[in-house]
DOMI-172602 format. One line per 5 residues: their letters; for each residue x, y, z of N, C-alpha, C. Coordinates in steps of 0.001 Angstrom, whole numbers, plus 524288, in hexadecimal, padded with zeros to 5 digits. Atoms other than C-alpha are relative to their C-alpha. Layout:
! residues N
A> X,Y,Z,X,Y,Z,X,Y,Z | ...
***
This chain:
! residues 163
MILIA> 7FB1D,80137,8028D,DE3A5,6F921,9D46D,7FE9E,7FDC3,7F9EA | 80088,8014E,80527,DE3C3,6F735,9C569,803D6,7FC1F,7FD1B | 7FB04,80388,8034D,DEAE2,6EB80,9BECC,7FEB9,7FE7E,7FAD0 | 7FF5E,7FF93,8051F,DEE23,6EB4C,9B19E,802E0,7FB0E,7FE08 | 7FDB1,80496,801A9,DF33A,6DDF8,9AB38,80084,7FF6F,7F9E3
CANVT> 7FF95,800FE,80506,DF844,6DA82,99DC9,80192,7F9A6,7FEA0 | 7FE44,804DF,800FD,DFA33,6CDC0,99827,7FF9E,7FF51,7F962 | 8001B,802CD,8055C,DFC96,6C6E4,98AB6,7FC2A,7FCB5,7FF3E | 8048A,8033E,800BC,DF0AC,6C072,984DA,802A8,7FB09,7FB80 | 7FE2F,80397,8038A,DF5D0,6B42F,97E94,7FBD1,7FBB8,7FE43
EVRVP> 80406,803EB,80230,DEDB3,6ABC6,97597,801D8,7F9B3,80187 | 7FDB0,805C5,7FF53,DEE32,69CE0,97A37,7FD06,7FCE7,7FB92 | 8012D,8042E,80365,DEDCA,6939C,96F36,7FFF5,7FAB2,80030 | 80083,80574,7FE23,DE8E2,686EC,971F5,7FEBC,7FD68,7FA90 | 7FF92,80399,805F0,DEC01,67C88,9668B,7FA29,7FC7B,7FF14
TARLG> 8040F,8039B,8016F,DE275,67464,96057,801E7,7FC1C,7FC17 | 7FE20,80422,8037F,DE5D3,66787,959D4,7FC7E,7FC83,7FD09 | 803C2,80378,8036B,DDF73,65E37,94F6D,803C9,7FBBC,7FD57 | 7FD54,8045F,80239,DE3DD,651D7,9497E,80079,80143,7F9EB | 7FE69,7FEC4,8055D,DEAD3,65277,93B6A,7FE11,7FB71,7FCD9
TWFGP> 800D5,804C9,80444,DE9AA,6486E,9307E,80167,7FAE6,802FF | 7FF81,80617,7FD9F,DE799,639F6,934B4,8027E,7FCDF,7FBF5 | 7FB5A,804B9,801FC,DF0DA,62F1D,9310C,7FE98,7FB0F,80280 | 8002C,80569,7FE12,DF0F4,62093,93315,7FCD4,7FD29,7FD6F | 802D7,80371,803A2,DEA13,614FD,92E23,7F994,800A4,800CB
GSSSG> 80516,7FFF2,7FF8E,DDC97,617DB,933A8,7FCBE,80494,7FC4A | 803B4,7FCC9,80335,DD112,61EB1,92BCC,7FD0B,804F4,80361 | 802A5,7FBEC,7FC1D,DCCDE,626B1,93781,80154,805B5,7FE2D | 7FE73,7FA5E,80049,DCCB6,635D1,93715,7FD3F,802A4,80384 | 801AA,7FD31,7FB75,DC917,640F3,93E69,802E3,804F5,800EE
QVRFS> 7FD28,7FB61,7FD96,DCCF0,64B8B,9477B,7FFFD,7FF9A,806E6 | 7FF22,7FF71,7FB4E,DD209,64DAF,95562,8022E,80574,800AF | 7FE39,7FA71,7FF25,DD348,65B99,95A76,80014,800A9,80525 | 7FF2F,7FF1A,7F969,DD8FE,66043,9673C,80081,80682,7FFBC | 7FEE0,7FAA3,7FF4A,DD754,66DB4,96C76,7FF3C,8016A,80678
QAAPQ> 80028,7FE43,7FA91,DD905,67423,978D9,7FE6B,805A2,800C0 | 800E7,7FB39,7FEDB,DD23A,68172,97DE6,803D4,80386,801EC | 7FB46,7FEBF,7FD87,DDD36,6844C,986AE,804CE,7FD0F,80113 | 7FC1B,803A4,800A8,DEB0D,68023,98645,800D1,7FBBC,80553 | 7FE55,804BB,7FC0F,DEA83,678F7,99383,7FA0C,7FD1D,8014D
GPTEI> 80536,801FE,7FE61,DDBEF,6751E,9921B,800BB,7FA52,7FBA5 | 800DE,80494,8010F,DD6BB,66811,98D45,7FF97,7FF38,7FA53 | 7FFD5,80088,805E5,DD801,6631E,97E82,7FA80,7FEFE,7FED5 | 80521,801DD,802B3,DCB22,6619C,976FE,80281,7FC6F,7FB47 | 7FF1D,803E1,80409,DCC3D,65582,96DF8,7FA6E,7FEBE,7FD58
TVSLK> 80422,80052,802AD,DC2DC,65534,963CB,80221,7FBC8,7FC8D | 7FF00,8048B,80368,DC22E,647BF,95C44,7FB71,7FEBD,7FCF3 | 803AE,8023E,803DD,DBC16,64496,94F0C,80204,7FD2B,7FCB6 | 7FDC0,8043C,8032D,DBFC0,6380F,94933,7FC6E,7FD3A,7FC83 | 803AF,801AC,80256,DBA31,6320A,93E19,80292,7FA8F,7FD3E
NLQSL> 7FEEF,80444,802F1,DBA17,62463,93745,80463,7FBAF,802E5 | 7FDD6,803A3,7FD30,DBFEC,61CDB,9428F,7FF4E,7F953,7FE94 | 80094,80599,801D3,DB905,6107C,93D86,7FFCF,7FB8B,804F1 | 7FFFE,803AB,7FBDC,DB85F,60AFB,94BB7,80477,7FD70,801B3 | 7F9AD,80245,7FF06,DC76C,607D3,94AC1,802A0,8035A,8038E
AGGYH> 7FC39,7FC4A,7FD21,DCC56,612C5,953FB,7FEC3,7FD93,805C1 | 80028,80156,7FA3D,DD024,610A5,961C9,80108,804C6,8030A | 7FF5F,7FBEB,7FD88,DD763,61A82,9686B,802F9,804A6,7FD78 | 7FE3C,7FB18,80287,DDC84,62863,964B0,803E3,80348,803DD | 7FCA0,7FD4A,7FCB9,DE82C,62FB7,96A7F,80395,803CE,7FD54
VHILP> 7FC41,7FC2D,801CC,DF1B0,63A4C,96925,805A8,7FD7D,80054 | 7FB62,80312,7FFF6,DFEE6,6346C,965B0,80541,8045A,8014D | 7FBC9,7FD73,7FF8D,E0CE4,639A0,96814,80212,8032D,7FC47 | 7FE96,7FD17,803ED,E1160,63E67,95BCA,7FD5E,8012C,7FC0D | 80335,7FF10,8042F,E0C5F,64593,95065,80018,7FC02,7FB22
IIVGS> 7FF45,80322,80408,E09AE,63EF0,94313,80517,800B3,7FD10 | 7FBF9,80016,8040C,E14F0,63CB5,9394B,7FDE4,7FFA2,7FB15 | 802A1,7FFDC,8061E,E0F04,64045,92BC2,80430,7FE80,7FD75 | 7FC5E,800D1,803EC,E1506,638BC,92196,8015D,7F9EB,80123 | 7FF35,80532,7FE25,E1702,62C57,92A66,7FCE6,7FB9C,7FD40
SDPCS> 802B6,80485,801A1,E1374,61F35,9260E,7FB47,7FE31,80307 | 80444,80183,7FC7F,E0C0F,61C7B,931D7,7FFA4,804AB,80457 | 7FFDE,7FB94,7FC11,E09D8,6299B,9398C,7FDBE,7FF9C,804A5 | 8015F,80071,7FAF5,E020E,624D2,943A4,802AF,7FAEC,803C3 | 7FDB1,8045F,7FC7F,E0B76,61ABE,94887,801E3,8014D,804A2
NANIL> 7FD90,7FE57,7FA61,E1172,61A17,95586,80616,80263,7FEE9 | 7FA93,7FDC5,802AD,E1E90,61C1B,94DF1,8004D,805B2,8005F | 7FFC0,7FAFD,801B8,E1A94,628A4,94AF7,7FC85,80481,803A2 | 80235,7FD20,7FC85,E10A0,62E33,954B3,8008C,7FDF1,80574 | 80069,80268,7FB44,E132A,6262D,9607F,7FB71,7FE5B,80387
GHFNP> 804E5,801C9,7FCDA,E0934,62257,96AF0,7FCEE,80475,80291 | 803B7,7FBD7,7FEC9,DFF5D,62A8D,972BA,802EF,804D6,80265 | 7FD8F,7FBBC,7FD1B,E0307,637B4,977B9,7FF96,7FF3F,80631 | 800E5,801B3,7FA1E,E0608,63500,98581,804C0,80282,8037F | 7FAAE,7FC22,7FE41,E0FEF,64045,98B03,7FFC4,7FF1E,80553
LAWNT> 7FFA0,80142,7FA75,E0C34,63D3C,99921,8009F,7FAE1,800C9 | 7FE6A,805DA,7FF09,E0FB9,62DEB,99796,7FB56,7FDB0,803C5 | 804D8,801C5,7FDA8,E01FB,62AD9,99CA3,80010,7F95E,7FF30 | 7FE97,8052F,8012B,E0241,61C8E,99F9F,7F9AE,7FD93,7FDBC | 80564,80127,80262,DF64D,617BB,99703,7FDB5,7FB73,80141
SSSPS> 80339,804D2,7FD5E,DF488,60A99,99E1C,7FCAC,80304,804B1 | 803B7,7FEDD,7FA83,DEE0E,612E9,9A9BD,7FBCC,80390,7FC84 | 80517,7FDEE,802A0,DE51B,619E3,99F8B,7FADB,7FDB8,7FFD6 | 80493,80384,7FFD1,DD713,616A0,9A0D7,7FE80,7FEC0,7F97F | 80182,801B0,8058D,DCF15,61036,994DF,7FEE7,805D3,7FD8E
PGVGT> 7FFF1,7FB37,8026B,DCD9C,61ACD,98A49,7F9F1,8028A,800A4 | 80438,7FB90,7FEEA,DC2FC,62604,98D17,7FDC4,7FEAA,80561 | 80194,80120,7FA14,DC199,6224E,99BA6,80223,802CF,8034A | 7FCE1,7FC07,7FBB0,DCC4C,62ABF,9A2BA,7FF2C,8045E,7FEB9 | 80008,7FA2D,800AC,DCF03,63896,9A3F3,804C5,80073,7FBA2
VDQYE> 7FC7D,7FF17,805A5,DD7B5,63E03,998A3,8062B,800BC,80317 | 7FB99,7FEF4,7FDD3,DE31A,63ECB,9A2B0,801F7,7FAB0,800FF | 7FF42,80449,7FEA3,DE38F,6303C,9A3B2,801EB,7FCC1,7FAAA | 7FDF7,8027B,804B1,DE897,62DB3,9957C,80408,802FA,7FE58 | 7FCAF,7FC4A,80208,DF366,631DE,98D33,7FE95,80528,7FDA0
IGDIS> 801CF,7FC17,80113,DF282,63F7C,98886,7FD7D,8002F,7FA60 | 80234,801A3,8047A,DF04A,63A4A,97AEF,7FC50,7FC5F,7FEF1 | 803CD,803EF,8002E,DE687,6305B,97D08,7FA32,801D2,7FF54 | 805A0,7FD3D,80025,DDA04,63610,9782D,7FC53,7FB9F,800BE | 803FB,803BB,800FE,DD23B,628C6,975FE,800B1,7FED4,8063B
GKFGM> 8006C,8020B,7F9F9,DD6B2,6254E,98483,7FD43,803E7,80389 | 80371,7FB72,7FD0B,DD19D,631E0,98A1F,7FAE4,7FF65,7FF49 | 805D8,7FE87,80126,DC5BA,632B3,9833D,7FC8A,7FB0C,7FCA5 | 80257,8047D,80150,DC321,624EC,97D8A,801DD,7FED1,7FAE4 | 7FE77,802F1,8041E,DC55B,61BA0,971C9,7FCBC,801CF,7FAF0
LTGQN> 803A7,7FFA0,80484,DC154,61D74,96399,7FD65,7FB13,7FE32 | 801AF,805B2,80186,DBD14,60E92,962A0,7FBB3,7FF6E,7FEEE | 80540,8013E,8013B,DB0C4,60B49,95BAF,7FED8,80560,7FC56 | 80149,7FB8A,802CE,DB0E5,6197E,95467,800F0,80033,7FB1B | 7FFB9,7FFCA,80571,DAE9D,61CC8,94709,8015B,805BD,7FF5E
NFDAM> 7FEE7,7F9E7,80069,DADF7,62B69,947EB,7FFDA,801C4,80647 | 7FE6F,7FF2E,7FAD3,DB279,631B0,95538,7FF8A,8060B,80134 | 7FF84,7FB1F,7FE77,DAF0A,63F44,95AE7,7FFB2,801A6,80584 | 7FF40,7FE3E,7FA61,DB289,644AE,9686E,802F9,803E5,800F4 | 7FCEF,7FAE0,7FE66,DB7BC,6509B,96FF6,800BB,7FE1F,8056D
YMDPN> 7FDA6,800C5,7FAB1,DBFDC,64F19,97C69,80279,804A6,80277 | 7FCD2,7FC6D,7FCF4,DC618,657A5,985DD,80489,7FDB9,802E5 | 7FBB2,801C8,7FDED,DD395,654E1,98A0F,8040C,80332,8023F | 7FDC8,7FCF5,7FCF8,DDB2D,65BD8,994B8,8071F,7FDB6,7FF94 | 7FB17,802B9,80014,DE710,65276,991A3,80288,7FED1,7FAB1
MPLTG> 7FD7F,80041,80555,DEA67,65475,9837F,80149,80523,7FCD2 | 7FEE1,7FA85,80159,DF02D,66106,981FA,80227,8012D,7FA76 | 7FEB6,7FE6C,80568,DF24A,66897,97517,805B7,80301,800AD | 7FA83,7FC11,7FF27,DFE82,67051,97A68,8036F,7FD42,804D4 | 7FD60,801B4,7FAA8,E09DE,66D9A,98439,8029E,7FA3B,7FE11
PYSIM> 7FCDD,804BF,80104,E12A1,661BA,9854E,7FC50,7FAB8,7FFB8 | 803A5,804F0,80034,E06EC,65802,9854A,7FD1C,7FFF5,7FB5A | 803E2,7FF66,80369,E00BD,65D32,979E9,7FFDC,7FAD5,7FB28 | 8002C,80358,80458,DFB4C,654D3,96EED,80099,8020C,7FA14 | 7FE9F,7FBFB,80571,DFDE4,65EE2,963BE,804D5,7FCDE,7FD89
GRSVV> 7FBC5,8021E,80396,E05FD,658B6,9584F,80051,7FA22,80184 | 8007B,80555,7FEB8,E0380,64B99,95CFF,7FC46,7FC91,7FC8E | 802A9,8021C,803A0,DFB4C,640D0,9566B,7FA8B,7FDE0,803F4 | 80506,80372,7FD7C,DED66,63AA0,9596D,8009D,7FA93,7FC65 | 800DA,804C2,8028E,DEBB9,62C43,95637,7FB21,7FDD3,80130
VHYTN> 804B6,80423,7FF61,DDF69,62431,954A4,80210,7FACE,7FF20 | 7FC9F,805BC,7FFE8,DE31A,61613,95790,7FADC,7FC96,7FEA9 | 8033D,802BB,8014E,DDACF,60AB7,95264,7FEEF,7FD70,805B4 | 80103,801EB,7FB03,DD44A,60275,95D59,80434,7FBDD,801F3 | 7FB54,8037B,7FE3C,DE070,5F899,95D21,804AB,80315,8020D
GSRCG> 7FC2D,7FC44,7FE7A,DE883,604B2,960CB,80400,801DF,7FBA3 | 7FC9C,7FE00,80343,DEF83,605E6,953E6,7FDC0,805DE,7FDCD | 800EA,7FA07,80188,DF017,61334,94D61,7FBAF,7FFAA,7FA56 | 802CE,7FF08,802D6,DE478,616C4,944BE,80158,80570,7FC75 | 7FF01,7FB49,80350,DE7AB,624DE,940B2,802B1,803BC,8038A
CALVG> 7FD10,7FBAA,7FC93,DEFCF,630DB,945C2,7FFD4,8059A,7FD61 | 80069,7F9A4,801F1,DEFEA,63F2C,94481,80297,80377,803C0 | 7FD22,7FBDF,7FCA3,DF7EE,64AD7,94958,7FC14,803AD,80235 | 802AA,7FBC3,7FC7C,DF2D0,6539A,953C3,8029D,8053C,7FE4A | 7FD2D,7FC0C,801D6,DF56C,6608A,94D85,7FD23,80540,801CF
LVQ> 8025C,7FAF3,7FEA4,DF2E6,66E6A,95157,7FD5D,8037E,7FB68 | 8034F,7FC5F,80305,DE7B6,67686,94B91,80156,80571,80073 | 7FE74,7FA55,800FA,DEBB6,6837A,94687,7FC1A,802DA,7FFE8
***
């Protein structure tokens, strides 16, 4: 018996995201890049932050994108709080960098992988299966905030699609 089958071959495009222009009172700069090798695969997070001056604490994906032209683009009124679409109870999260990625808010980068405390320049790469770039819980089009050690906002940038 001979079987012949036909199928359409469809290219699967997997997005890559990176941060845009930094806003806010801090003087830090740098880049955070997010990429996936497959649509349902883990997200590779590549972090390269400069001039933190040992003032930074946590960093997170926040709910809304940056409002360009706002007098305070990083404010809670503009970008709201941490991206937490599953309403994770943060009081049950372990200390930063101690637990597994499913024990923190989707957007809690420093909770999952550790704080920026005491760093001037910081470079790292992480794999996160719980930070998707597509679907209802996607971080695409949101913002990343670097906080000072006291929790106030040092700087923020848009998570934008790389063309």
